C-alpha positions as CSV (number, residue, x, y, z in Angstrom):
1,X,-11.6,-30.4,10.7
2,X,-9.4,-28.4,13.2
3,X,-10.1,-24.9,14.3
4,X,-7.0,-23.6,12.5
5,X,-8.3,-25.3,9.3
6,X,-11.7,-23.8,9.7
7,X,-10.2,-20.3,10.2
8,X,-8.0,-20.7,7.2
9,X,-10.9,-21.8,5.0
10,X,-13.1,-18.9,6.1
11,X,-10.3,-16.3,5.4
12,X,-9.8,-17.9,2.0
13,X,-13.4,-17.4,1.2
14,X,-13.5,-13.9,2.4
15,X,-10.3,-12.7,0.7
16,X,-11.3,-13.8,-2.8
17,X,-14.1,-13.3,-5.3
18,X,-15.3,-16.6,-6.9
19,X,-16.2,-16.4,-10.6
20,X,-19.6,-17.7,-11.6
21,X,-20.3,-20.2,-14.4
22,X,-18.6,-19.3,-17.7
23,X,-16.6,-16.4,-16.1
24,X,-12.9,-16.1,-15.8
25,X,-11.2,-16.7,-12.5
26,X,-10.5,-13.6,-10.4
27,X,-7.2,-12.9,-8.9
28,X,-7.4,-13.2,-5.0
29,X,-7.1,-10.3,-2.8
30,X,-3.7,-9.8,-1.4
31,X,-4.2,-7.3,1.5
32,X,-5.8,-8.4,4.7
33,X,-9.3,-7.4,5.8
34,X,-9.5,-5.7,9.1
35,X,-5.8,-6.5,10.0
36,X,-6.1,-4.9,13.3
37,X,-8.5,-7.6,14.5
38,X,-5.8,-10.1,14.1
39,X,-3.4,-8.3,16.4
40,X,-3.6,-9.6,20.1
41,X,-1.2,-7.0,21.2
42,X,-0.7,-3.2,20.7
43,X,2.7,-2.1,19.7
44,X,4.5,1.1,21.2
45,X,4.5,4.4,19.5
46,X,7.9,3.8,18.0
47,X,6.5,1.1,15.7
48,X,3.5,3.1,14.4
49,X,3.6,4.2,10.8
50,X,1.5,7.3,11.7
51,X,1.1,8.8,15.2
52,X,-1.5,7.2,17.5
53,X,-3.9,5.6,15.0
54,X,-5.7,3.9,17.8
55,X,-6.3,7.1,19.7
56,X,-7.6,8.8,16.5
57,X,-10.1,6.0,15.9
58,X,-11.2,6.1,19.5
59,X,-11.7,9.9,19.3
60,X,-13.7,9.4,16.1
61,X,-16.3,7.7,18.2
62,X,-17.0,10.8,20.4
63,X,-20.2,12.7,19.7
64,X,-18.8,16.0,18.5
65,X,-16.2,14.4,16.1
66,X,-18.6,11.8,14.9
67,X,-21.1,14.5,14.0
68,X,-18.4,16.4,12.0
69,X,-17.2,13.2,10.2
70,X,-20.8,12.1,9.3
71,X,-21.6,15.6,7.9
72,X,-18.9,15.2,5.3
73,X,-18.9,11.4,4.8
74,X,-22.6,10.9,4.5
75,X,-23.0,13.9,2.1
76,X,-20.2,12.7,-0.3
77,X,-21.1,9.0,-0.2
78,X,-24.8,9.7,-1.0
79,X,-24.1,11.9,-4.0
80,X,-25.3,10.9,-7.5
81,X,-22.4,10.1,-9.9
82,X,-21.7,9.2,-13.5
83,X,-18.8,7.8,-15.7
84,X,-18.3,9.9,-18.9
85,X,-15.7,10.5,-21.5
86,X,-13.2,13.2,-20.9
87,X,-13.9,16.5,-22.7
88,X,-10.5,16.6,-24.6
89,X,-10.8,12.9,-25.7
90,X,-12.4,11.6,-28.8
91,X,-15.3,9.3,-28.4
92,X,-14.4,5.6,-29.0
93,X,-16.5,3.2,-30.8
94,X,-16.9,1.0,-27.8
95,X,-17.3,3.9,-25.4
96,X,-20.8,2.9,-24.4
97,X,-19.7,-0.7,-23.5
98,X,-16.6,0.5,-21.6
99,X,-18.7,3.0,-19.6
100,X,-21.3,0.2,-18.7
101,X,-18.4,-2.0,-17.6
102,X,-17.0,0.7,-15.4
103,X,-20.3,1.6,-13.8
104,X,-21.0,-2.1,-13.1
105,X,-17.5,-2.4,-11.5
106,X,-18.1,0.7,-9.3
107,X,-21.8,-0.2,-8.3
108,X,-20.6,-3.7,-7.2
109,X,-16.9,-3.3,-6.4
110,X,-16.7,-6.7,-4.5
111,X,-19.0,-9.3,-3.1
112,X,-19.9,-7.6,0.1
113,X,-19.8,-3.9,-0.7
114,X,-21.7,-1.4,-2.7
115,X,-20.0,1.9,-3.9
116,X,-21.5,3.8,-1.0
117,X,-20.3,1.3,1.7
118,X,-16.9,1.4,-0.1
119,X,-16.7,5.1,0.0
120,X,-17.9,5.4,3.6
121,X,-15.0,3.3,4.7
122,X,-12.4,5.1,2.6
123,X,-13.8,8.5,3.7
124,X,-13.7,7.5,7.3
125,X,-10.0,6.8,7.0
126,X,-9.4,10.0,5.1
127,X,-11.1,12.2,7.7
128,X,-9.6,10.3,10.7
129,X,-6.0,9.9,9.6
130,X,-5.7,11.1,6.1
131,X,-4.9,7.6,4.7
132,X,-7.7,6.3,2.6
133,X,-6.7,3.2,0.6
134,X,-8.4,0.9,-1.8
135,X,-6.9,-2.3,-3.4
136,X,-7.5,-2.7,-7.1
137,X,-7.4,-6.0,-8.9
138,X,-8.3,-7.1,-12.4
139,X,-11.0,-9.6,-12.7
140,X,-10.6,-10.8,-16.3
141,X,-14.3,-10.3,-16.9
142,X,-15.3,-7.9,-19.7
143,X,-18.5,-6.8,-18.0
144,X,-16.8,-6.2,-14.7
145,X,-13.1,-5.6,-15.3
146,X,-11.8,-4.5,-11.9
147,X,-12.6,-5.4,-8.3
148,X,-12.1,-3.0,-5.4
149,X,-11.6,-3.6,-1.7
150,X,-11.2,-1.0,1.2
151,X,-7.9,-1.3,3.0
152,X,-7.0,-0.1,6.5
153,X,-4.7,2.9,5.6
154,X,-3.0,2.8,9.0
155,X,-1.4,-0.5,8.0
156,X,0.0,0.8,4.6
157,X,3.8,1.6,4.5
158,X,5.0,3.8,1.7
159,X,8.3,3.3,-0.1
160,X,10.1,6.7,-0.2
161,X,12.5,5.6,-2.8
162,X,9.8,4.7,-5.4
163,X,10.4,6.6,-8.6
164,X,7.7,5.3,-10.9
165,X,6.7,2.1,-12.6
166,X,6.2,-1.5,-11.2
167,X,9.8,-2.6,-10.9
168,X,9.8,-1.7,-7.2
169,X,6.6,-1.9,-5.1
170,X,5.4,1.5,-4.0
171,X,3.4,0.4,-1.0
172,X,3.3,-2.5,1.5
173,X,0.7,-3.7,4.1
174,X,2.0,-4.9,7.4
175,X,0.5,-5.2,10.8
176,X,2.2,-3.5,13.7
177,X,4.0,-6.7,14.8
178,X,4.9,-7.9,11.4
179,X,8.5,-8.0,10.3
180,X,9.3,-6.2,7.0
181,X,9.9,-9.4,5.1
182,X,6.3,-10.6,5.9
183,X,4.7,-7.4,4.5
184,X,2.4,-7.6,1.5
185,X,4.0,-5.7,-1.4
186,X,1.7,-3.7,-3.5
187,X,2.5,-2.0,-6.9
188,X,1.5,1.5,-7.8
189,X,-1.4,0.2,-10.0
190,X,-2.6,-2.1,-7.3
191,X,-3.4,0.4,-4.5
192,X,-5.2,3.7,-4.6
193,X,-3.8,5.7,-1.7
194,X,-5.6,9.0,-1.0
195,X,-3.8,11.6,1.1
196,X,-5.5,14.6,2.6
197,X,-3.3,17.7,3.0
198,X,-0.2,16.2,1.2
199,X,3.1,17.7,2.3
200,X,6.7,17.4,1.1
201,X,8.4,16.5,4.3
202,X,6.3,13.3,4.8
203,X,4.8,10.6,2.4
204,X,1.7,10.6,4.7
205,X,-1.3,12.8,4.6
206,X,-2.9,14.9,7.4
207,X,-6.4,14.2,8.4
208,X,-8.7,16.7,10.0
209,X,-8.9,14.7,13.1
210,X,-5.1,14.7,13.4
211,X,-5.3,18.5,13.4
212,X,-7.9,18.5,16.1
213,X,-6.2,15.7,18.1
214,X,-5.2,18.0,21.1
215,X,-8.4,19.9,20.9
216,X,-10.5,16.7,21.2
217,X,-8.4,15.5,24.1
218,X,-9.0,18.7,26.0
219,X,-12.7,18.6,25.2
220,X,-13.0,15.1,26.6
221,X,-11.2,16.0,29.8
222,X,-13.4,19.1,30.2
223,X,-16.6,17.0,29.6
224,X,-15.4,14.3,32.0
225,X,-14.7,17.0,34.7
226,X,-18.0,18.6,34.1
227,X,-19.9,15.3,34.3
228,X,-18.3,14.4,37.6
229,X,-19.0,17.8,39.0
230,X,-22.7,17.7,37.8
231,X,-23.3,14.2,39.1
232,X,-21.8,14.9,42.5
233,X,-24.4,14.9,45.1
234,X,-22.4,16.7,47.8
235,X,-23.9,20.1,48.8
236,X,-21.7,23.0,47.8
237,X,-21.9,24.7,51.2
238,X,-21.5,24.0,54.9
239,X,-22.8,25.5,58.2
240,X,-20.1,26.6,60.7
241,X,-20.9,27.0,64.4
242,X,-18.2,29.0,66.1
243,X,-18.5,27.8,69.7
244,X,-20.4,24.6,69.9
245,X,-19.7,21.6,72.0
246,X,-19.6,18.1,70.5
247,X,-22.9,17.2,72.3
248,X,-24.5,20.4,70.8
249,X,-23.0,19.6,67.4
250,X,-24.5,16.0,67.4
251,X,-27.9,17.3,68.6
252,X,-28.0,19.9,65.8
253,X,-27.2,17.3,63.1
254,X,-30.0,15.0,64.4
255,X,-32.4,17.8,64.6
256,X,-31.6,18.9,61.0
257,X,-31.9,15.4,59.6
258,X,-35.2,14.5,61.5
259,X,-37.1,17.9,61.4
260,X,-35.8,20.0,58.4
261,X,-34.1,17.9,55.7
262,X,-36.5,16.8,53.0
263,X,-39.6,18.4,54.8
264,X,-39.6,21.9,53.2
265,X,-40.1,23.6,56.6
266,X,-38.3,26.8,57.4
267,X,-35.5,26.0,59.9
268,X,-35.4,28.3,63.0
269,X,-32.1,28.5,64.9
270,X,-31.6,30.2,68.3
271,X,-28.0,30.6,69.5
272,X,-25.8,33.2,71.0
273,X,-23.8,33.6,67.9
274,X,-25.1,33.6,64.3
275,X,-24.1,30.5,62.3
276,X,-21.9,31.3,59.2
277,X,-22.4,29.6,55.9
278,X,-19.3,28.4,54.1
279,X,-19.8,28.2,50.4
280,X,-17.4,25.9,48.5
281,X,-18.5,26.7,44.9
282,X,-20.9,29.0,43.0
283,X,-22.8,26.0,41.5
284,X,-23.3,27.7,38.2
285,X,-22.3,27.0,34.6
286,X,-19.0,28.6,35.2
287,X,-18.0,25.7,37.4
288,X,-18.8,23.4,34.4
289,X,-16.4,25.3,32.2
290,X,-19.1,25.8,29.5
291,X,-17.5,28.5,27.7
292,X,-14.3,26.5,27.5
293,X,-16.1,23.6,26.1
294,X,-17.8,25.9,23.5
295,X,-14.4,27.2,22.4
296,X,-13.1,23.7,22.0
297,X,-16.0,22.6,19.8
298,X,-15.4,25.6,17.7
299,X,-11.8,24.5,17.2
300,X,-13.0,21.0,16.2
301,X,-15.3,22.6,13.6
302,X,-12.4,24.7,12.3
303,X,-10.2,21.6,11.9
304,X,-13.0,20.0,9.7
305,X,-13.7,23.3,7.8
306,X,-17.2,23.2,9.1
307,X,-19.3,26.1,10.6
308,X,-19.7,25.7,14.4
309,X,-23.5,25.8,13.8
310,X,-23.4,22.4,12.3
311,X,-21.8,20.9,15.5
312,X,-24.6,22.2,17.7
313,X,-23.5,25.8,18.5
314,X,-26.4,28.0,17.5
315,X,-25.9,31.1,19.7
316,X,-25.0,33.6,16.9
317,X,-27.2,32.0,14.1
318,X,-30.2,33.5,12.5
319,X,-32.3,32.7,9.4
320,X,-30.0,34.8,7.1
321,X,-26.7,33.5,8.3
322,X,-27.7,29.8,8.5
323,X,-28.1,29.6,4.8
324,X,-24.6,31.2,4.3
325,X,-23.1,28.8,6.8
326,X,-24.7,25.8,4.9
327,X,-23.1,27.0,1.6
328,X,-19.8,27.6,3.4
329,X,-19.8,24.0,4.6
330,X,-20.6,22.6,1.2
331,X,-18.0,24.6,-0.7
332,X,-15.3,24.4,2.1
333,X,-15.6,20.9,3.5
334,X,-17.7,18.7,1.0
335,X,-16.6,19.8,-2.3
336,X,-12.8,19.4,-1.8
337,X,-13.1,15.9,-0.5
338,X,-15.5,14.9,-3.3
339,X,-13.1,16.3,-6.0
340,X,-10.2,14.4,-4.4
341,X,-12.1,11.2,-4.7
342,X,-13.1,11.9,-8.3
343,X,-9.5,12.5,-9.3
344,X,-8.2,9.4,-7.6
345,X,-10.9,7.1,-9.0
346,X,-10.4,8.5,-12.6
347,X,-6.6,8.4,-12.4
348,X,-6.0,5.2,-10.4
349,X,-8.9,2.9,-11.2
350,X,-9.7,3.9,-14.8
351,X,-6.2,5.1,-15.8
352,X,-3.6,3.1,-14.0
353,X,-5.3,-0.1,-13.4
354,X,-7.3,-0.5,-16.6
355,X,-5.5,1.9,-18.9
356,X,-8.7,3.6,-19.9
357,X,-7.6,7.1,-19.6
358,X,-10.4,8.5,-21.8
359,X,-12.9,8.1,-19.1
360,X,-13.5,9.9,-15.8
361,X,-15.6,9.6,-12.7
362,X,-17.7,12.7,-11.7
363,X,-20.2,13.5,-8.9
364,X,-23.2,15.3,-10.5
365,X,-24.2,17.4,-7.4
366,X,-21.1,19.6,-7.0
367,X,-21.8,22.5,-9.2
368,X,-24.8,23.7,-7.4
369,X,-26.5,22.7,-4.1
370,X,-29.9,24.2,-5.4
371,X,-31.6,21.8,-7.9
372,X,-33.8,24.7,-9.1
373,X,-30.8,26.9,-9.8
374,X,-28.9,24.2,-11.6
375,X,-32.0,23.3,-13.7
376,X,-32.5,27.0,-14.6
377,X,-28.8,27.3,-15.7
378,X,-29.0,24.2,-17.9
379,X,-32.2,25.4,-19.5
380,X,-30.7,28.8,-20.4
381,X,-27.6,27.0,-21.8
382,X,-29.9,24.7,-23.8
383,X,-32.0,27.7,-25.2
384,X,-28.9,29.6,-26.1
385,X,-27.5,26.6,-28.1
386,X,-24.4,26.4,-25.9
387,X,-25.4,22.7,-24.8
388,X,-27.3,20.1,-26.7
389,X,-30.0,17.9,-25.2
390,X,-27.5,14.9,-25.1
391,X,-24.9,17.0,-23.2
392,X,-27.5,18.2,-20.7
393,X,-28.7,14.6,-20.2
394,X,-25.0,13.6,-19.7
395,X,-24.5,16.3,-17.0
396,X,-27.6,14.9,-15.2
397,X,-26.4,11.4,-15.4
398,X,-28.8,10.3,-18.0
399,X,-28.3,8.3,-21.2
400,X,-28.4,9.6,-24.7
401,X,-31.8,10.4,-26.3
402,X,-33.2,7.5,-28.3
403,X,-33.7,8.4,-32.1
404,X,-37.5,8.0,-32.1
405,X,-37.7,10.3,-29.2
406,X,-35.6,12.9,-30.9
407,X,-37.8,12.7,-34.1
408,X,-40.9,13.1,-32.0
409,X,-39.5,16.2,-30.4
410,X,-38.5,17.7,-33.8
411,X,-42.1,17.0,-35.1
412,X,-43.7,18.6,-32.1
413,X,-41.5,21.7,-32.6
414,X,-42.3,22.0,-36.2
415,X,-46.1,21.9,-35.5
């Protein structure tokens, strides 16, 4: 078998999910996995769907930006979650079976990903370029009705003339060098496209790293300059002799290298004129532009809606303010991203692709960061009769109480 045939067979296996014994066949994935890997060349700026996606991804690998991205991405991806019936919808007879199928589809979205790895890839694209994307395909299996694949959002083109429905594809995936006729068309119910900071003058979103693009570029330049300056072994001063002959000059150099340099001895000079020291730089932190770098790190933190403390700047932080900064980061940076993901999964996966609009996806850790506070609030609502035991268990991601357990609780209360 030739190399071309081997590669074709490998991609065929990767881009499709094979049904097991007794299961219906699954529609193959249409979008490409890691399409940038297949590009041997890099196109110019005029062909890019969004400005400098390669530079954005490269900047996302620098320490300060990586810290900001991980603070949001890891916190959201590690949250507990649940699938539940919407508050305004009546409970269906088969609600339990459908919720179990939805949870199974999310826990194992495809052959290689879990929900956490899927969300991490989508959140990375959202924070870097504002273009998180997930392909959704029906499987035909009742226990796992939908399959999800992460898609490189930088390769997604948006049809600005789309006005609803599936008569005209809303999206298309194309590499930088692909012609429009070779792009993969995707209907509105086939792709979940998440935009951060949506605007009316462009169909694309705006990621936090795009906002901090120039700031990160300046920070890298300042750090590069400081690194070269700090690692430079050249002494920052020189000794000037006013009237010295070339022979005296050479003799002084040999004497300094043989008798003074590296010995720790006190040099003693005797000459008609006092030598003058010429200093080239002060040799302090001011030469390294530390204050400028601190300012740039603060600007990066502002772009990600994070307190500068979380990016390593702890000059103005004490025990009282650190707790406030942590709450500010949770409310200003983590909660909005998590809510955006909730709405897209509920609307696109459950509603558009499956048509099950009675269900919604929810993270269970967004109401309160303090577990003790959340537990106290739920206990007070339970005692006041505002919530039932079943509703409290649903809020905590637990199943309904079994009948025998409820009877035993009632007997214990009567006794």
